[in-house]
N, C-alpha and C positions, 0 to 999 in steps of 0.2 A: 514094566518093560515098555519102552517107547521107541517105536521104529517107524521109519518112513519108506515108502515104496513108490517108485516113479512109474507113471504110465508110459507105455512105449510110444504113444501118439501125443502130439501137442494138444493143448486145451481147445483150440479152435475146431478140432475134429469131433468134439463131443457136443451133444445137445444138452440143454439144461435138464431135460427130462431124463437123459441117461445118467447124468451126475446124481440127480435126486434119487433115481431108482437104485443105483449102486449103493449110495449111503443108506437108503431104507433097508435094503436086503442085508447089507453088512452089519447094521446095528441089531439085527435079529439073531445073530450068531451067538450061541452060548459060549461064555469064556471071554468075550470081548468086553472090555471096560469102557473104552472111549474110542471115537474115530472122528476124523475130519479130512476134508479134501482142501488142499491149498494150491495156489498157482505161483510159480516163480517168475522172475523178471524175463526169462527166456521163453515163456509160454508153455512150460511143462507143468503138468499137474502131479501132485503127490498125495498119496493116501497115508495119513498118519494113523497108527493103531496103538492102543494100549491093551495088552492081552495078559491074562493070567499066565504066569510062566510055564505051567505044565500043560497049557492048551495051545501053545504057539503053532505047532505043526498042524494040528487039526483045524484051527481057525484060519491059518494062511492058505491051506488047501481049499477051503470053502471060498475064501476071498478071491483067489486066483480064478476059480471056476465062475464066480459071479461076474468078475470083470471081463472075462473072455466071452461069456454068454451075452452080456448086455452091450458091451462096446466093441467086441471083436479085437481087443488089444490085450497085451500082456503087461504085467507089472514086475519090476525088479527092485531088489533091496537097494535103497539109496543112502541109508545111514540112520543114526540114532540121534534123537533130539532130547536134551535134558528138559525136565519140568513139563513135559507133555502130559504125563499122568498126574492126576491130582490126588 
C-alpha cells in the first residue's frame, strides 16, 4: 500500500526540527513499512507511507495525531504513488 497525504500548511511554515520529529515519531509506529516527506513545486509537503494493509486505519490515526501535535496542522489524502513500496 502506497499513499501520499498533503500537509495543510506549506513547507515554509515548518521548521527542520518539526519535519525531523514527525518522521522520527512516524517511523516508530508498528505496521508502517516505509515513510518519506517530499515537497512539490508549489511548496506543499507530502507524507508518503507504505503500511501493512490490515493496519492502515490504526497507523493513519496515529500519524494524524502526531502531525497535529507537532506542527498544529492537518493532513489529507492526496493520492497513490506506484513503486513507493519496495
